[in-house]
C-alpha positions as CSV (number, residue, x, y, z in Angstrom):
1,X,80.1,117.3,60.1
2,X,79.5,113.3,60.4
3,X,78.4,112.8,63.7
4,X,77.5,115.3,66.8
5,X,75.8,113.4,69.4
6,X,74.6,114.2,73.1
7,X,76.8,113.6,76.2
8,X,79.2,110.7,75.8
9,X,80.8,108.4,78.7
10,X,83.1,105.1,78.6
11,X,86.2,105.7,77.5
12,X,89.6,105.2,75.5
13,X,93.0,103.6,76.5
14,X,96.3,104.8,74.9
15,X,99.7,103.4,74.8
16,X,102.7,105.2,74.7
17,X,105.9,104.4,72.7
18,X,108.9,106.5,72.2
19,X,110.5,105.3,68.4
20,X,114.0,107.2,67.2
21,X,113.3,110.1,70.1
22,X,109.5,110.8,68.7
23,X,106.8,110.1,70.6
24,X,104.2,107.6,69.6
25,X,100.3,107.3,71.1
26,X,98.2,104.4,69.8
27,X,94.5,103.2,70.7
28,X,95.0,100.2,72.6
29,X,91.4,99.9,73.7
30,X,88.0,101.6,73.3
31,X,84.7,101.1,75.5
32,X,82.0,101.5,73.5
33,X,80.4,105.1,74.8
34,X,77.1,105.9,73.4
35,X,74.0,104.8,74.1
36,X,71.6,103.5,71.4
37,X,74.2,104.4,68.8
38,X,74.4,102.5,65.6
39,X,77.9,104.5,64.1
40,X,80.5,103.4,66.6
41,X,82.6,104.9,68.4
42,X,85.2,107.8,67.3
43,X,88.7,105.7,67.7
44,X,89.2,101.6,67.3
45,X,92.2,99.5,68.5
46,X,95.1,100.4,66.2
47,X,94.3,104.4,65.2
48,X,96.8,106.7,66.1
49,X,96.8,110.2,67.4
50,X,98.7,112.7,65.9
51,X,97.7,115.9,66.6
52,X,96.2,118.1,69.6
53,X,94.8,121.3,68.8
54,X,97.3,121.3,65.2
55,X,100.6,120.6,67.2
56,X,102.1,117.4,66.5
57,X,102.0,115.0,69.6
58,X,105.4,113.3,68.4
59,X,106.7,116.0,70.1
60,X,104.6,116.1,73.8
61,X,105.5,113.8,76.4
62,X,102.6,111.6,78.0
63,X,102.4,114.5,81.0
64,X,102.1,117.5,78.5
65,X,99.9,115.6,76.2
66,X,97.5,114.8,79.5
67,X,97.7,118.6,80.4
68,X,97.0,119.8,76.8
69,X,94.0,117.7,76.8
70,X,92.6,118.5,80.0
71,X,92.3,122.6,79.3
72,X,89.5,123.9,77.1
73,X,87.5,122.0,74.6
74,X,90.6,120.0,72.8
75,X,90.5,118.6,69.4
76,X,92.3,115.5,68.1
77,X,93.6,114.3,65.5
78,X,93.3,110.4,64.7
79,X,95.1,108.7,61.8
80,X,92.6,105.6,60.6
81,X,94.4,103.1,58.6
82,X,91.6,101.3,56.7
83,X,90.2,98.1,58.1
84,X,91.2,95.0,56.2
85,X,88.1,93.1,54.4
86,X,86.8,90.6,57.1
87,X,88.5,92.1,60.1
88,X,85.7,92.7,62.6
89,X,85.6,96.1,65.0
90,X,87.5,96.3,67.5
91,X,85.9,98.2,69.7
92,X,84.4,96.9,72.8
93,X,80.5,96.7,73.9
94,X,80.9,96.3,77.4
95,X,81.7,99.8,79.2
96,X,83.3,97.3,82.2
97,X,86.2,96.0,80.0
98,X,88.7,99.2,79.8
99,X,92.0,96.9,80.6
100,X,95.1,99.0,80.7
101,X,97.5,96.5,79.2
102,X,101.3,96.5,80.0
103,X,103.6,97.4,77.3
104,X,106.1,94.4,76.7
105,X,105.1,92.8,80.0
106,X,106.2,96.1,81.6
107,X,103.6,97.8,84.0
108,X,104.0,101.5,83.3
109,X,102.4,104.4,84.8
110,X,98.8,105.6,84.0
111,X,97.8,109.2,83.5
112,X,94.0,109.0,83.9
113,X,92.2,112.3,82.5
114,X,88.8,112.5,83.3
115,X,86.3,114.3,81.8
116,X,82.5,115.1,82.8
117,X,79.7,116.2,80.8
118,X,81.4,115.7,77.8
119,X,79.9,116.1,73.9
120,X,82.1,115.0,70.6
121,X,81.6,116.1,67.2
122,X,83.7,114.5,64.5
123,X,85.0,115.6,61.2
124,X,85.5,112.7,58.5
125,X,86.5,112.9,54.7
126,X,90.3,113.4,54.5
127,X,92.6,110.8,53.6
128,X,96.2,110.3,52.1
129,X,97.5,111.0,49.0
130,X,96.9,107.5,46.7
131,X,100.2,108.6,44.6
132,X,102.3,109.1,48.1
133,X,100.5,107.2,50.6
134,X,101.6,107.7,54.8
135,X,103.5,105.3,56.4
136,X,100.4,104.2,58.4
137,X,98.7,102.8,55.6
138,X,101.3,101.7,53.2
139,X,99.2,102.3,50.3
140,X,95.9,100.5,51.4
141,X,93.7,103.5,52.1
142,X,93.2,105.5,55.4
143,X,91.0,108.5,57.0
144,X,92.1,111.2,59.3
145,X,89.5,112.9,61.1
146,X,89.4,115.5,63.8
147,X,87.2,114.9,66.9
148,X,86.3,117.6,69.3
149,X,85.3,117.4,72.7
150,X,83.4,119.9,74.4
151,X,83.3,119.3,78.5
152,X,82.0,120.6,81.2
153,X,85.4,119.8,83.3
154,X,88.3,117.8,83.8
155,X,90.7,116.2,86.5
156,X,93.9,114.7,85.4
157,X,95.1,111.7,87.9
158,X,98.6,109.7,87.8
159,X,99.0,106.2,89.0
160,X,101.7,104.4,89.7
161,X,101.1,100.6,89.2
162,X,102.7,98.6,92.0
163,X,101.7,96.1,94.6
164,X,98.3,97.5,95.6
165,X,99.2,100.4,98.2
166,X,97.8,103.7,98.5
167,X,100.8,106.7,100.1
168,X,100.3,109.6,101.4
169,X,101.4,112.6,99.5
170,X,99.8,115.7,100.9
171,X,97.5,117.3,103.3
172,X,94.8,120.3,103.1
173,X,94.0,121.7,106.5
174,X,90.6,123.2,107.8
175,X,88.1,121.8,105.4
176,X,84.7,121.5,106.9
177,X,82.5,118.9,104.9
178,X,78.9,120.5,104.3
179,X,75.8,118.3,103.3
180,X,74.2,120.3,100.6
181,X,71.0,119.3,101.2
182,X,70.4,120.1,104.7
183,X,73.5,122.4,105.2
184,X,74.9,120.7,108.2
185,X,78.1,119.6,108.8
186,X,80.2,116.4,109.4
187,X,81.2,116.6,113.5
188,X,83.1,114.0,115.3
189,X,83.0,115.3,119.0
190,X,86.2,112.9,119.0
191,X,83.9,110.1,120.3
192,X,84.2,106.5,119.0
193,X,81.1,105.5,117.1
194,X,78.5,107.1,114.1
195,X,79.8,110.7,113.1
196,X,77.0,113.5,114.2
197,X,75.8,116.3,111.4
198,X,75.4,119.5,113.0
199,X,74.8,123.5,111.7
200,X,78.2,124.4,113.1
201,X,81.3,123.2,111.3
202,X,84.2,121.7,112.4
203,X,87.8,121.3,110.9
204,X,88.4,118.0,108.9
205,X,92.3,118.1,107.5
206,X,92.2,115.7,104.2
207,X,95.1,113.6,103.5
208,X,95.6,113.0,99.8
209,X,97.1,109.6,98.3
210,X,99.1,108.3,95.5
211,X,97.8,105.0,94.4
212,X,99.6,102.2,92.6
213,X,95.9,100.0,92.4
214,X,94.5,99.6,89.3
215,X,90.7,100.2,89.2
216,X,88.5,99.0,86.2
217,X,87.1,102.6,86.2
218,X,88.2,105.7,87.8
219,X,86.5,106.1,90.8
220,X,88.1,109.5,92.6
221,X,91.3,110.7,94.5
222,X,91.9,108.4,97.4
223,X,91.6,110.4,100.4
224,X,91.5,110.1,104.6
225,X,89.6,111.9,106.7
226,X,91.0,113.4,109.9
227,X,89.4,115.6,112.3
228,X,91.6,118.2,112.8
229,X,94.3,118.2,115.6
230,X,93.1,114.9,116.5
231,X,93.7,111.3,115.9
232,X,90.1,110.9,115.0
233,X,89.1,109.6,111.2
234,X,86.4,108.6,109.4
235,X,86.4,105.2,108.6
236,X,83.6,102.3,106.6
237,X,83.7,99.2,107.8
238,X,82.0,95.8,107.7
239,X,79.5,94.8,110.9
240,X,78.4,91.7,110.4
241,X,75.9,92.2,107.0
242,X,75.8,95.6,107.9
243,X,78.1,98.6,106.4
244,X,79.0,101.4,108.8
245,X,80.5,104.3,109.1
246,X,82.4,105.2,112.2
247,X,84.7,107.6,113.9
248,X,87.9,105.9,115.0
249,X,91.1,106.7,116.9
250,X,94.0,105.7,114.8
251,X,98.2,106.5,114.7
252,X,98.8,108.7,112.3
253,X,101.7,107.3,111.1
254,X,99.8,103.7,110.4
255,X,98.3,105.6,107.2
256,X,101.2,107.2,105.9
257,X,100.8,103.7,103.9
258,X,98.3,101.9,103.1
259,X,98.2,98.4,101.9
260,X,95.0,97.0,99.4
261,X,95.4,93.4,101.7
262,X,95.0,95.3,105.0
263,X,90.9,95.9,105.5
264,X,91.8,97.3,109.2
265,X,93.6,100.5,107.6
266,X,92.4,100.4,104.1
267,X,88.8,101.2,105.8
268,X,89.8,104.7,106.3
269,X,90.2,105.4,102.5
270,X,87.5,107.1,100.3
271,X,87.5,107.9,97.1
272,X,86.4,111.5,96.9
273,X,85.2,112.9,93.5
274,X,83.6,115.8,91.7
275,X,79.8,115.1,90.6
276,X,78.2,117.4,87.9
277,X,77.3,120.6,89.8
278,X,81.0,120.6,91.1
279,X,80.4,119.0,94.9
280,X,82.2,116.3,95.9
281,X,81.0,112.7,96.5
282,X,83.3,109.9,99.1
283,X,82.8,106.9,98.0
284,X,84.5,103.8,100.4
285,X,87.6,102.2,99.1
286,X,87.0,99.1,101.4
287,X,82.9,99.0,100.5
288,X,82.4,99.4,97.0
289,X,79.3,101.7,96.1
290,X,79.2,102.8,99.6
291,X,79.2,106.6,99.7
292,X,78.9,109.1,102.7
293,X,75.7,110.9,103.4
294,X,73.4,112.2,105.9
295,X,71.1,109.4,107.8
296,X,68.9,112.0,109.6
297,X,68.7,115.3,111.2
298,X,71.9,114.3,113.3
299,X,73.9,111.6,112.2
300,X,75.8,110.6,109.3
301,X,76.4,107.6,107.3
302,X,76.9,105.3,104.3
303,X,74.4,104.3,101.6
304,X,74.7,102.3,98.7
305,X,74.2,104.1,95.6
306,X,73.4,101.7,92.0
307,X,77.4,101.3,90.4
308,X,75.7,100.7,87.4
309,X,73.9,104.3,87.3
310,X,74.8,106.7,85.2
311,X,78.6,108.2,85.6
312,X,78.5,111.4,83.0
313,X,82.4,111.2,82.9
314,X,84.7,110.0,79.8
315,X,88.2,108.8,80.3
316,X,90.8,108.8,78.6
317,X,94.1,106.1,80.1
318,X,97.2,106.9,78.9
319,X,100.0,104.3,80.0
320,X,103.5,106.1,79.6
C-alpha cells in the first residue's frame, strides 16, 4: 500500500474510443484532488483504464462502466506509461479547470458519476515484462496500479451536449419539502410573492430535466418545483441588486423546454443535490451560489453560500 489518505475531491475526465470493436478509456484531464498532498494524484493525463473489479473495460460500454463504478467500492486498474524524461506532470492544480474536451471536433454526450465522501487507496509496483512489453509502453517501461475507492453514496447523470437547454423528462408528484432544522414545510398559498413555511406540509411536484448545459463542476440534477395541482412555481430571480425567492404562476407548457438564454424561464430551474447526510439542497440555476433556505419562522428565501466551500464530491466524467 503506497497511499491511503482522507477524503478526496476534484475529478477525472475520461475520453472513450472504440477501436477494432473494443472500448478504450483514457484519462483526458485530472484535477488535483488532495489538499496538501505532495505525492500527486492517482492518475495523470494519458493513463489508460484497463479493468474495473477485475473486468476488462474493453468489454464494457460507457453506460456499463458508469453503472459498475457507481456501485459498491470499485477497484480500477490503471496503466501508467513511463514518463519521458523532462516531461512535466500533467495533473492540473486548479480545481476549476476540469473541462471535458470533445474528441476529434465532435461533441459527445457525457456521463457524470458523482461520488461523495470518497477515500482512495493506491497499490503500485507491478510493471509489464521487460522481455515482452505491453503495447502501451512499447518497451519504455510502465506501471499497473490498482485504485480502490470507498465512497458513501454515488449518482450517475447523463448530459447531452447541445445548444444549452433543459428538457423536461419526468416528474415526481406529492412530495413535501421539509426544512431539516425547523421541521417546517414550504407552502405557497398560491399567492404571488415570497413562499411561506408552515408546520403543515403542502404537496409539491418535482419536474426533472435532462440538460445539455456543460457546467465547470457538477451542480446537481436540474428540477422545477411546482405546487401540486396548481400553476404556482418556485423561482429565484434578481430584483435590482437583490436575489429573491418567489412564487409565481406560469403555464406548464412554457416550462417543457427551457433555454439557458431565457432568464425568465431559467429562473424556475434549481439544481437539486444530495448533501453528506443524504438531505437535499436546491441551488438556483440562474443565480449561481444561491440556495433555498428558511429566512425566519414564516418565510422561505434564498441565501448565498461560499461557492469555494468544501464540496465532498469526487467526479468521473466519461465522454462517450
